[in-house]
C-alpha positions as CSV (number, residue, x, y, z in Angstrom):
1,M,69.9,82.3,111.6
2,E,70.7,84.2,114.8
3,M,74.4,85.1,115.0
4,I,76.2,84.6,118.3
5,Q,79.0,86.9,119.3
6,K,81.8,84.8,120.8
7,E,83.0,88.0,122.6
8,P,80.1,89.8,124.4
9,D,81.8,93.2,124.1
10,I,81.3,94.8,120.6
11,A,84.7,96.5,121.1
12,A,86.4,93.1,120.5
13,Y,85.3,93.3,116.9
14,L,87.2,96.5,116.4
15,T,90.6,95.3,117.7
16,E,93.8,94.4,115.9
17,C,95.4,91.0,116.0
18,E,98.3,89.3,114.1
19,A,96.0,88.4,111.2
20,V,93.6,91.3,111.2
21,D,96.4,93.9,111.2
22,H,94.2,96.9,110.3
23,R,96.8,99.5,111.5
24,H,99.4,98.3,109.0
25,P,100.3,101.0,106.5
26,R,99.2,98.8,103.5
27,V,95.7,98.3,105.0
28,R,95.5,102.0,106.0
29,A,96.4,103.1,102.5
30,V,93.6,101.2,100.9
31,A,91.2,102.3,103.7
32,D,92.2,105.9,103.2
33,E,91.8,105.7,99.4
34,L,88.4,104.0,99.6
35,S,87.1,106.4,102.3
36,S,88.2,109.4,100.3
37,R,85.5,108.5,97.8
38,H,83.0,106.8,100.1
39,A,82.5,108.9,103.3
40,D,79.5,107.2,104.9
41,A,79.8,103.8,106.6
42,Y,77.4,102.0,104.2
43,S,79.1,103.1,101.0
44,Y,82.5,102.5,102.5
45,A,81.6,99.0,103.6
46,K,80.2,98.3,100.1
47,A,83.3,99.7,98.3
48,A,85.6,97.7,100.6
49,Y,83.6,94.6,99.9
50,E,83.8,95.1,96.1
51,F,87.6,95.8,96.4
52,V,88.3,92.6,98.2
53,R,85.8,90.5,96.1
54,D,87.0,91.8,92.7
55,A,90.5,93.2,93.0
56,I,91.9,90.3,95.0
57,P,91.5,87.1,93.1
58,H,90.7,83.8,94.9
59,S,93.8,81.8,94.6
60,M,92.0,78.6,93.8
61,D,90.4,80.3,90.9
62,S,93.4,82.1,89.6
63,G,95.9,79.3,90.2
64,D,98.2,81.5,92.3
65,P,100.3,79.2,94.5
66,R,100.9,81.7,97.3
67,V,99.1,81.4,100.6
68,T,98.4,84.6,102.5
69,W,96.8,85.0,105.9
70,R,97.6,88.5,107.2
71,A,95.3,91.3,105.9
72,S,98.3,93.4,104.9
73,D,99.8,90.5,103.0
74,V,96.5,89.7,101.3
75,I,96.3,93.3,100.1
76,E,100.0,93.4,99.0
77,A,100.0,90.1,97.2
78,R,96.5,90.5,95.8
79,T,95.7,86.9,96.4
80,G,94.1,84.6,99.0
81,V,91.5,81.9,99.7
82,C,88.2,82.7,101.2
83,Y,89.6,82.8,104.7
84,A,92.3,85.3,103.8
85,K,90.0,87.5,101.8
86,S,87.5,87.6,104.7
87,I,90.4,88.6,107.0
88,A,91.3,91.4,104.6
89,Y,87.7,92.7,104.5
90,V,87.4,92.6,108.2
91,A,90.6,94.6,108.6
92,L,89.4,97.3,106.1
93,L,86.2,97.6,108.0
94,R,87.8,97.9,111.4
95,A,90.2,100.4,110.0
96,R,87.2,102.7,109.7
97,G,85.6,101.8,113.0
98,I,83.0,99.4,111.6
99,P,82.6,96.3,113.8
100,A,83.5,93.2,111.8
101,A,83.7,89.5,112.5
102,L,84.8,86.3,110.9
103,C,82.3,83.5,110.5
104,Y,82.1,80.2,108.7
105,Q,80.0,77.6,106.8
106,R,80.7,73.9,106.2
107,L,80.0,73.1,102.6
108,A,80.1,69.7,100.8
109,D,79.6,67.9,97.6
110,D,76.0,67.0,96.5
111,D,76.2,63.7,98.2
112,G,77.5,65.2,101.5
113,S,81.1,64.0,101.0
114,N,84.3,66.1,101.0
115,P,83.2,68.7,103.5
116,V,85.2,71.9,103.8
117,V,85.0,75.0,106.0
118,H,84.2,78.2,104.0
119,G,85.2,81.6,105.4
120,L,82.8,84.6,105.5
121,A,82.8,88.0,107.2
122,A,80.0,89.7,109.1
123,I,79.5,93.4,109.6
124,R,77.5,95.5,111.9
125,L,76.8,98.9,110.4
126,P,76.2,102.0,112.6
127,G,72.6,102.3,113.7
128,T,71.8,98.6,113.2
129,A,71.3,96.0,115.9
130,R,72.1,93.0,113.7
131,W,75.1,91.4,112.0
132,A,75.0,90.8,108.3
133,R,77.2,88.1,106.7
134,Q,79.1,88.9,103.6
135,D,81.0,86.6,101.2
136,V,84.1,88.1,99.5
137,R,85.5,84.9,97.9
138,G,85.0,86.3,94.4
139,N,82.4,85.5,91.7
140,K,82.8,83.0,88.9
141,P,80.3,81.0,86.8
142,G,77.8,79.6,89.3
143,V,78.9,82.0,92.1
144,D,77.2,85.4,92.3
145,A,77.7,87.0,95.8
146,H,77.0,90.7,96.4
147,F,77.2,93.2,99.3
148,S,73.9,93.1,101.0
149,P,73.4,94.1,104.7
150,D,69.7,93.3,104.5
151,D,69.1,90.1,102.5
152,E,72.1,87.7,102.3
153,R,73.7,87.3,98.9
154,L,76.4,84.7,99.7
155,A,78.2,82.5,97.3
156,W,76.4,79.4,98.6
157,A,73.3,78.7,100.8
158,V,73.8,75.7,102.9
159,R,72.0,72.5,102.1
160,P,71.3,70.6,105.4
161,E,70.4,67.4,103.4
162,C,74.1,67.5,102.2
163,N,75.4,67.8,105.7
164,E,76.2,71.5,105.2
165,V,76.1,73.9,108.2
166,D,76.0,77.6,108.9
167,Y,78.1,78.1,112.0
168,P,76.4,80.9,114.0
169,V,79.4,82.0,116.0
170,L,81.1,85.4,115.2
171,Y,84.8,85.4,115.9
172,A,87.0,88.5,116.6
173,E,90.0,86.6,115.3
174,P,90.3,83.7,112.8
175,H,89.2,80.4,114.1
176,P,92.4,78.5,115.4
177,V,91.9,75.6,113.0
178,V,91.6,78.0,110.0
179,L,94.6,80.0,111.0
180,S,96.7,76.9,111.7
181,A,95.9,75.5,108.2
182,L,96.9,78.8,106.6
183,R,100.1,79.2,108.5
184,A,101.2,75.7,108.0
185,A,100.6,75.6,104.2
186,S,103.8,75.8,102.1
187,D,101.7,76.6,99.0
188,R,98.1,76.5,97.7
189,S,98.2,72.8,96.7
190,H,99.4,72.0,100.3
191,L,96.5,74.1,101.7
192,A,94.0,72.3,99.4
193,R,95.0,69.0,101.0
194,T,94.7,70.3,104.6
195,L,91.7,72.6,104.5
196,P,89.6,72.2,107.7
197,T,86.5,70.0,107.3
198,E,84.7,71.2,110.4
199,L,85.0,73.6,113.3
């Protein structure tokens, strides 16, 4: 699938916004610690990926009732759904000057019912001309995502026959319907009832 930058200027994918607050001290502290052990862009992007995937549990898996949406809060609370974890990963990448975007899939049950938007991140490593999607939601039985800038290793491949969709657009900021759902949720159970079903 060819990815489409919503913003033509690559610099947009290095900027800070309310959710992707990559200049926040909590984000910078993690970025500094990771980059002290992983100097080049590839190894840093992989280390940041594994940190978000493995050290920040997906709240639907862990049962944590808190809803986070700012990168700094995701890192401090060590919890978040796929959208929040993707925001944190994008912030860690931008903190080290690696262009990063937010992107999405629509997933569904086997019969195509109960659609839900799933959050991903995309990176563009130095020296490459293409974006590579990454899924930091966290692994569990049946989910085995890995950092892979060449061949995608996402949690789920879409099934068109089940009305699933890979959205091709790369966003510099969280999609408004995603951010609205996160900000409006009083807790995880509330969020589970109000997750976006499409973009």
